[in-house]
N, C-alpha and C positions, 0 to 999 in steps of 0.2 A: 291372138292378143289376149292377155289376162284382163278381166274386168277390174275396175277401181277397187271394189270391195275386197276382192280376192288378193289384189296386190297389197292393199293396206294390211290385210291379215298376215300375209307372208313377211311383211316388213316389221311387224311389231317386235320381233326378237332382236332386230338390228341394234337397238339402243343398248341392250344387255351385252352385245358382242363388241360394242364400240366400233361399229361399221358406219362409214359415211352413209347418210340416207340415200344419196344418189347411187352409191354402189349397191346398197340393198335393193333399190328399185331395179337396177340392172340385173342382179342375180334372180330376183323374182320373175321379171319379164322374160328371162331366158330359161326358166324351168328349174332353177336350183331351189331346193327346199331343205329343211332341217339344218340350217346353217348353224355352225358353232365354231368357236375359237378353240383350237387345240392347245395343249400345254406348250407346244413349240412356238405358239404365237401366230401360226397360220390359220387362215379361214378355211373351213371344209364344209362341204354340203353334198347332197345327193341329187341326182337327176335321172330321169328315165331316158334311156338311149334306144336305138332301134331294136336291138335284140337282147340288151342287158340292162341292169340297173348299175349306175356308176356312182362311186364314192370318189369325189374330187377333192384334192388337197392342194393348198397353195393358191386358192382362187384369187384372182384379181379381175378387174374389168377387161383386161387384155387377154388373159390366158389362165392356165392352171399349171402347177408344177408336175403333178402326176395323177393318175386315177387308177382305181381298182375296179374291175368288172366282176359283177355278181350276176348269178342267173336271174335273180328278181330284184326289184327296187326294195322290197321289204327286207331282204337279206342285207342290202347296203345300208338301209336305215338302222337296222339292229346293230350292225358292225360299228357305225359311226357313233351310236349312242354310248357305247362302252369302250371306245378307243381313245387313248391319250395322244395319239399322233407319233408315238415312237415305234420303231420297228415297223412291221406290217400289221394291219388290223386282223382281228380274228374272223372266223366264219369261213364259209366256202367260196372265197373269191377265186376267180379263175385266172386272171392275168393282171399284172401291173403294167401300166403303159405310161409313157412320158419320159421323165428324166432317166429312168432305168426301166427296161422291159424284161420281164420274166414271168413264168408260170408259177402258180402257188406250189411251194415244195411238197405239199400234201398230195399233189397230183403226179409226182415224179414217176410212180410205178405205172401209172395209166398212160404216160407219154414218154417212153424211153427215148433218149437222145435229144430231147427238147430242153433247152436251158431252163433251169428252175432257180428260184431265189434261195437265199440263205435260210436255214431254219433257226429260229430264235428260241 
C-alpha cells in the first residue's frame, strides 16, 4: 500500500492531465507513474512488472488497451517522455501486448519466424 504522502505526490500531475482525481488515485495505488495524456487523447503511464518495465497505453480504471515491454523501467520512462502516441514508441521495447501482439521489428533478425510488427 502506498503512503498518503507518496500518493499525493503521484497525483499532483493529474490536474494537468485532466484526469478525475479518483482515477489518478487508482493509477497511483496500482503502481502507475509518469502519467501523461498522449496526442491521441489516451492516458499512458509506466509500471514495473515482474520481469520488465511496462509502458501502458489507453489506461482506464478497468484495463488498458496495449502495453510495450521494455527490459527496464527506465527505458519505458524514457520512451514515454518523447512519444506522441502514434505508431510504436522508440527505444528497445521487446514486445507489444494487448489489442495487437508482436515483437519489435528491430528484433526480427534475432528471432526468425516470430511475428514482428510493422516498421514505421
